[in-house]
C-alpha positions in Angstrom: -19.2 28.9 -5.1 -17.6 25.5 -4.5 -14.4 24.6 -2.8 -12.5 21.4 -2.5 -13.8 18.7 -4.9 -15.0 19.8 -8.3 -18.6 19.3 -9.4 -17.5 16.3 -11.6 -15.6 14.7 -8.6 -18.6 15.2 -6.4 -20.9 13.5 -8.9 -18.5 10.5 -9.0 -18.5 10.4 -5.2 -22.4 10.4 -5.2 -22.5 7.5 -7.7 -20.1 5.6 -5.4 -22.3 6.2 -2.4 -25.4 5.0 -4.2 -23.6 1.8 -5.3 -22.4 1.2 -1.8 -25.9 1.8 -0.5 -27.3 -0.8 -2.9 -24.7 -3.3 -1.8 -24.9 -2.9 2.0 -28.7 -2.9 2.3 -29.3 -6.4 0.9 -26.2 -7.7 2.7 -27.6 -6.5 6.1 -30.8 -8.4 5.5 -29.0 -11.6 4.5 -26.7 -11.3 7.5 -29.8 -11.2 9.8 -31.2 -14.3 8.1 -27.8 -16.1 8.3 -27.8 -15.5 12.1 -31.3 -17.1 12.2 -32.9 -14.0 13.7 -36.6 -14.8 13.9 -38.6 -11.7 12.6 -41.9 -11.1 14.2 -44.7 -11.9 11.8 -46.2 -8.9 10.2 -49.7 -8.8 8.7 -49.7 -5.2 7.5 -47.0 -2.5 7.2 -47.8 1.2 7.3 -45.9 4.1 6.0 -44.5 6.5 8.7 -44.2 10.3 8.8 -41.8 11.7 11.4 -40.8 15.1 12.6 -39.0 16.7 15.5 -35.8 18.4 16.7 -32.2 17.7 16.1 -28.9 18.6 17.8 -25.7 18.1 15.8 -22.2 17.6 17.2 -19.4 18.3 14.7 -16.5 15.8 14.7 -12.9 15.9 13.4 -12.0 18.8 11.1 -15.6 20.2 11.4 -15.3 20.6 15.2 -11.9 22.3 14.9 -13.2 24.9 12.4 -16.7 25.4 13.8 -17.5 26.0 17.5 -21.0 25.1 18.5 -23.8 22.5 18.1 -26.1 23.4 15.3 -29.7 23.0 16.4 -32.5 22.3 13.9 -35.6 20.4 12.9 -36.1 17.2 10.8 -38.8 15.5 8.8 -38.9 12.1 7.1 -41.1 9.8 5.2 -40.6 6.0 5.3 -42.5 3.6 3.1 -42.5 -0.2 3.6 -41.8 -2.6 0.8 -44.8 -4.9 0.8 -44.8 -6.8 4.2 -41.0 -7.1 4.4 -39.1 -5.6 7.3 -37.5 -3.2 4.9 -38.5 0.4 4.3 -37.3 3.1 1.9 -37.9 6.8 2.0 -36.4 10.3 2.3 -35.8 13.1 4.8 -35.0 16.7 5.3 -33.0 18.4 8.0 -32.5 22.1 8.7 -29.7 23.2 11.1 -28.9 26.8 12.2 -25.1 27.5 12.1 -25.4 31.2 12.9 -28.0 33.9 13.4 -27.2 37.5 14.3 -29.1 40.8 14.0 -28.4 44.5 14.4 -30.6 47.7 14.3 -29.8 49.7 11.2 -30.4 53.2 9.9 -30.5 53.2 6.1 -30.6 56.1 3.7 -33.8 56.0 1.6 -33.0 56.1 -2.2 -36.3 57.9 -3.1 -36.6 60.6 -0.5 -34.0 62.4 1.7 -34.8 60.5 4.9 -33.4 57.5 6.7 -35.3 54.3 7.4 -34.9 52.3 10.6 -35.1 48.6 10.9 -33.2 45.4 11.7 -30.8 43.4 9.6 -30.4 39.7 10.1 -27.5 37.6 8.9 -28.0 33.8 9.1 -25.9 30.8 8.3 -27.9 27.6 7.6 -27.4 24.0 6.6 -30.0 22.0 4.7 -29.8 18.2 4.3 -31.7 16.2 1.7 -31.3 12.4 1.9 -32.6 9.0 0.8 -32.6 6.0 3.2 -33.0 2.3 3.3 -34.3 1.0 6.7 -34.4 -2.4 8.4 -37.2 -2.5 10.9 -37.8 -6.1 12.0 -40.5 -5.6 14.7 -43.9 -4.1 14.5 -45.0 -3.9 18.1 -45.1 -1.2 20.7 -41.3 -0.9 20.6 -39.9 -0.5 17.0 -36.1 -0.4 16.8 -34.6 0.2 13.4 -31.2 0.5 11.6 -30.7 2.7 8.6 -28.3 3.6 5.8 -28.6 7.0 4.1 -27.0 9.1 1.4 -27.7 12.6 0.0 -26.7 16.2 -0.3 -26.1 19.0 2.2 -26.1 22.7 1.3 -24.5 25.5 3.4 -25.7 29.0 2.8 -25.4 32.6 4.2 -28.4 34.9 3.8 -29.3 38.4 4.9 -32.8 39.7 5.6 -33.7 43.4 6.1 -36.9 44.2 8.1 -37.7 48.0 8.0 -40.1 49.5 10.6 -42.2 51.3 8.0 -42.4 48.3 5.5 -44.6 45.3 6.1 -42.6 42.9 3.8 -39.0 42.0 4.6 -36.4 41.7 1.8 -33.8 39.0 1.7 -30.6 38.1 -0.3 -28.5 35.0 -0.7 -24.9 36.0 0.0 -23.2 32.6 -0.4 -23.9 28.9 -0.9 -21.9 25.7 -1.1 -22.7 22.0 -1.0 -21.3 18.5 -0.4 -22.5 14.9 -0.6 -23.1 13.0 2.6 -23.6 9.4 3.6 -23.9 7.6 6.9 -25.9 5.3 9.2 -28.4 5.7 11.9 -30.2 3.7 14.6 -33.5 4.7 16.1 -36.3 3.6 18.4 -40.0 4.3 18.2 -42.3 3.8 21.2 -46.1 3.7 20.7 -47.9 6.3 22.8 -51.4 5.7 21.4 -52.6 3.9 18.3 -50.7 5.4 15.3 -48.6 7.9 17.3 -45.0 7.1 18.4 -42.3 8.9 20.3 -39.1 8.6 18.3 -35.4 8.9 19.3 -32.6 8.6 16.8 -28.8 8.7 16.5 -27.2 9.7 13.2 -23.5 9.3 12.2 -22.8 11.3 9.1 -19.8 11.9 6.9 -19.6 14.8 4.5 -17.0 16.1 2.1 -15.2 19.5 1.9 -17.4 22.5 2.0 -17.3 26.2 2.9 -19.6 27.7 5.6 -19.9 30.8 7.7 -17.7 31.5 10.7 -20.2 32.8 13.3 -17.5 34.6 15.3 -16.6 36.9 12.4 -20.0 38.4 11.5 -20.0 42.2 11.7 -23.1 44.2 10.9 -22.8 48.0 10.4 -25.4 50.6 11.4 -25.8 51.5 7.7 -26.9 48.0 6.7 -23.6 46.7 5.5 -22.2 43.4 6.9 -19.0 41.3 6.6 -18.1 37.8 7.6 -15.4 35.2 7.1 -15.8 31.6 6.1 -14.2 28.3 7.1 -13.6 25.2 4.9 -13.4 21.6 6.1 -14.9 18.2 5.9 -18.3 18.0 7.7 -18.3 14.8 9.7 -20.8 14.9 12.6 -23.2 12.9 14.8 -26.6 14.0 15.8 -29.4 13.2 18.3 -33.0 13.7 17.3 -36.2 13.6 19.3 -39.6 13.7 17.7 -43.0 12.2 17.0 -43.9 9.7 14.3 -47.3 9.0 12.8 -48.1 5.7 11.3 -50.8 5.5 8.6 
């Protein structure tokens, strides 16, 4: 279900973000040239695959409605445009908003016995984004600035793991999404040839969306569960630490 902006309104916002992205990226490059910043000569640019951990810090309405700092993982691919100091690519982030479990005793529908197991109720956020990156230096230290835009989904899922069944069963209880946009700065430090330590700061703005309230999750012994939701804009900043591979 969706709250706040309608689907048509969200699509209009997405188109506006893409147009803004296309305007700001060339402007940032021209601004650097106007300031007569001398870029280090680059003979060959490689694409980069990054991955690691992220800690998000909600801001504004988001921090008032949600208590906590969603922890997660990220992955990104960045591809250079010829030998220019400009890269384009995409990324994925998963953040855990809530994860609770309870031992349950469920009536078997086929035989007059009860099955024991564990029921997990999880709230997750998944981010899918495209980016344009300005990375002027190609040495041991590689700072960069980035503009990005994309979509973020918020979901609530349940998973039942019975003691006498090898395969767990899961259900999607709720899902909502919003468009996001923002900027980031990062630094990669070369550890060995082709392998870098990467640290990154993201500042992200998101629209109105509905998500789980972790404090309200109640799981019954019979396998039933209830929870409440919160709705707000989803502005946040995040710190990421990971490893980047240059090919």
